[in-house]
C-alpha positions in Angstrom: -20.5 -1.9 11.0 -18.6 -3.5 14.1 -16.2 -5.4 12.5 -15.0 -2.7 9.0 -10.7 -2.9 8.9 -9.2 0.2 8.0 -6.6 -0.4 5.8 -4.7 2.3 7.4 -4.4 1.1 10.8 -0.8 -0.1 11.8 -1.2 -3.4 13.3 -1.0 -2.3 16.8 -3.7 -0.3 15.9 -5.8 -3.1 14.4 -4.9 -5.5 17.2 -6.3 -2.6 19.9 -9.2 -1.9 17.1 -10.8 -5.2 17.2 -10.0 -6.5 20.3 -12.1 -3.2 21.8 -14.5 -4.9 20.0 -14.4 -8.5 20.3 -12.3 -9.4 24.3 -8.8 -11.2 24.0 -9.9 -14.9 25.9 -13.1 -14.9 25.5 -14.6 -18.4 23.9 -16.2 -16.7 21.1 -15.1 -13.6 20.4 -11.2 -14.7 21.5 -10.9 -16.3 18.2 -12.9 -14.0 15.8 -10.6 -11.5 16.9 -7.4 -13.7 15.9 -10.1 -14.1 12.0 -10.3 -10.4 11.9 -6.2 -9.8 12.7 -5.7 -11.8 9.4 -8.2 -10.1 7.8 -6.0 -6.8 8.6 -3.2 -8.4 7.0 -4.7 -9.5 3.7 -6.4 -6.5 2.6 -2.7 -4.4 3.6 -0.6 -7.5 2.2 1.7 -10.3 2.8 4.8 -7.9 2.8 3.2 -4.2 4.8 1.4 -7.2 7.7 5.0 -9.0 8.0 6.7 -5.7 8.7 5.4 -4.6 10.9 4.5 -7.5 13.1 8.0 -7.5 13.3 8.3 -3.5 14.0 6.0 -4.5 16.6 7.6 -7.5 18.4 11.3 -4.6 18.4 8.9 -1.9 19.8 8.6 -4.2 22.5 11.7 -5.4 23.3 10.7 -9.0 22.4 8.7 -11.9 22.1 7.2 -12.1 25.4 6.7 -8.8 26.1 4.6 -8.3 22.9 2.8 -11.2 23.4 1.8 -9.2 27.2 0.9 -6.6 26.1 -1.2 -7.1 23.7 -2.8 -9.6 25.1 -1.7 -12.4 22.3 -0.7 -15.6 23.6 2.7 -16.8 21.9 1.9 -20.1 20.2 -1.5 -17.4 18.7 1.8 -14.9 17.4 3.6 -17.8 16.4 1.0 -17.9 13.8 0.7 -14.4 13.2 4.7 -14.7 12.1 3.6 -18.2 10.1 0.3 -17.1 8.5 1.9 -13.6 7.7 4.7 -14.5 5.8 2.4 -17.8 4.0 0.5 -15.3 2.5 0.2 -14.7 -1.6 3.2 -12.5 -3.2 2.5 -8.3 -2.5 3.6 -7.9 -6.5 -0.4 -6.9 -6.8 -1.0 -5.7 -3.8 -2.9 -2.5 -2.7 -1.2 1.2 -2.9 0.6 2.9 -5.0 3.2 1.3 -6.7 6.3 3.3 -8.4 7.7 0.7 -11.0 11.3 2.6 -12.2 13.3 1.3 -15.3 16.6 1.8 -13.8 17.8 0.4 -9.6 17.6 3.1 -6.9 20.9 5.0 -5.2 19.8 4.5 -0.9 19.6 8.6 -1.4 17.4 8.5 -4.3 15.2 6.3 -2.0 15.1 8.4 0.4 14.2 11.3 -1.6 11.5 10.0 -3.2 9.5 8.6 1.0 10.0 12.5 0.9 8.3 13.5 -1.8 5.2 11.2 -0.2 6.0 14.4 3.0 6.3 17.4 0.5 2.8 16.5 -0.9 0.7 14.5 1.8 1.9 16.6 5.1 3.9 15.8 7.4 1.3 14.4 9.4 0.3 11.5 6.4 -0.5 8.1 7.0 1.2 7.0 3.9 4.3 4.3 4.1 6.6 2.9 2.2 5.2 -0.9 2.2 7.7 -2.3 -0.3 10.9 -2.0 -2.2 11.5 -4.7 -4.2 14.6 -5.0 -6.9 13.3 -6.5 -10.3 15.5 -7.0 -13.1 16.7 -3.6 -14.4 14.8 -2.4 -11.9 13.1 -1.7 -8.9 9.6 -1.0 -7.4 8.7 1.6 -4.7 5.3 0.4 -3.4 3.3 2.8 -0.9 -0.5 2.4 0.8 -2.0 3.7 4.7 -3.5 6.4 2.4 -6.7 7.0 0.9 -7.3 6.3 -2.6 -7.4 9.9 -3.3 -4.5 11.0 -1.4 -2.9 8.4 -3.0 -3.7 9.2 -6.2 -1.8 12.9 -5.4 1.0 11.6 -4.7 1.3 9.8 -8.5 -0.2 12.8 -10.1 3.1 14.4 -8.5 5.5 12.3 -9.0 4.3 11.9 -13.3 4.3 15.3 -13.5 7.2 16.6 -11.8 5.1 18.5 -9.1 8.7 20.8 -8.0 9.0 22.1 -11.9 5.5 23.3 -11.6 4.2 26.9 -11.5 2.4 27.9 -7.9 -1.2 27.6 -9.2 -0.5 23.6 -10.9 0.9 23.9 -6.7 -2.5 25.4 -5.2 -4.8 23.0 -7.4 -3.0 20.6 -5.8 -2.9 21.5 -2.7 0.5 21.3 -2.8 2.4 23.5 0.4 4.6 25.9 -1.7 7.1 26.5 1.4 8.1 23.3 1.9 9.6 22.7 -2.3 12.6 21.7 -2.7 15.3 23.4 -3.0 17.4 23.6 -7.0 19.8 21.1 -6.0 17.1 18.6 -4.6 15.6 19.5 -8.0 17.9 18.5 -10.2 18.1 15.6 -7.9 14.4 14.3 -8.9 15.0 15.5 -12.8 17.6 12.0 -12.3 14.8 10.1 -10.5 11.9 11.2 -12.5 14.4 10.4 -15.6 14.1 6.9 -14.4 9.5 6.2 -13.9 9.1 4.0 -16.1 5.1 4.1 -14.5 3.1 4.3 -11.6 0.2 1.8 -11.0 -2.2 3.0 -8.0 -4.7 -1.1 -6.7 -7.0 -0.4 -4.1 -9.1 -3.8 -2.6 -12.4 -4.1 -4.3 -15.7 -3.5 -2.7 -16.6 -7.1 -3.3 -12.9 -7.9 -1.3 -13.6 -5.6 2.0 -16.7 -7.3 1.8 -15.8 -11.1 1.4 -12.9 -9.6 4.6 -15.2 -8.1 7.2 -18.4 -10.9 6.6 -16.5 -14.0 6.4 -12.8 -13.6 7.5 -9.6 -13.9 5.6 -9.1 -17.2 4.2 -12.2 -16.4 1.8 -10.3 -13.7 0.1 -7.9 -13.8 -2.7 -4.4 -11.2 -4.1 -7.1 -11.6 -6.9 -9.5 -9.4 -5.0 -8.0 -6.1 -6.0 -8.3 -3.8 -8.4 -6.2 -0.4 -10.9 -7.7 2.9 -10.2 -4.8 4.3 -12.3 -2.1 4.4 -14.2 0.8 6.4 -15.7 2.6 6.0 -18.0 2.5 3.8 -21.9 5.5 1.3 -21.9 4.2 -1.2 -18.9 0.2 -0.4 -19.5 -0.6 -3.4 -22.0 1.4 -5.8 -19.5 -0.3 -4.0 -16.3 -3.6 -4.5 -18.1 -2.7 -8.5 -18.5 -1.7 -8.8 -15.1 -4.6 -7.0 -13.4 -6.9 -8.8 -16.0 -5.6 -12.3 -14.2 -6.1 -10.4 -10.4 -9.6 -9.0 -10.6 -13.1 -10.2 -11.4 -14.9 -10.9 -14.7 -15.8 -9.7 -17.7 -16.4 -5.9 -16.1 -12.5 -5.2 -14.6 -11.2 -6.8 -17.7 -13.0 -4.0 -19.8 -11.8 -1.9 -17.3 -8.7 -2.7 -18.1 -9.0 -2.3 -21.8 -10.9 1.0 -21.5 -8.0 2.3 -19.4 -5.5 1.1 -21.5 -7.2 2.7 -24.8 -7.3 6.0 -23.3 -4.0 6.2 -22.0 -2.2 5.0 -25.6 -4.6 7.2 -27.6 -2.9 10.6 -25.6 
């Protein structure tokens, strides 16, 4: 599909790829390009889209320089700033969300990000896209990697990979030479005790097809589905929220099955 949108693209890469398919400034291709850039933003979510747009402006040194480098007119760039910021809240957006039952110190947040690199390697495209304080805790959400890789991170965190034996690490593809030392393992133990639940969401296939075929305005945040959850304390609440933001009875049945199976363990 010529208009396929990859959620792992950074904003700059998304603009480059989409512009190679739809020439900027063309009578028909220009508006189509802009619509697809906004479609990318809907897929990755408000927080990540807004963050990467701001990073892009900083990268090029000024608003005008960014517009010139990316062949985006100033009015269109201002429109992106407005539309990205006005998208629905990212609370049920795609990615791996880690729910902590207590605040995290800055060094603890840094160590959580370090876990991503340890599990997936230094070349991973996974990145932090949301850091949100909630009542008595914090939510960290990561995106930009495949569902399989995000599942690996969820498993590794939930099962305290730094305390697992060599065979477990090999089965899960974790580089033994990159394992943290004992002092860091102790700090990771403290972080692990704060984890209340982990939730993985991805865009439904219907959502991606609608975005690719019809443009961003046709897709709402409800078009996300729960792929996997770790932890029991938040499952009933997660299930209720997921049903609210997913499509139809089939989604509700799937969440019910996930909840029942987890609570039986």
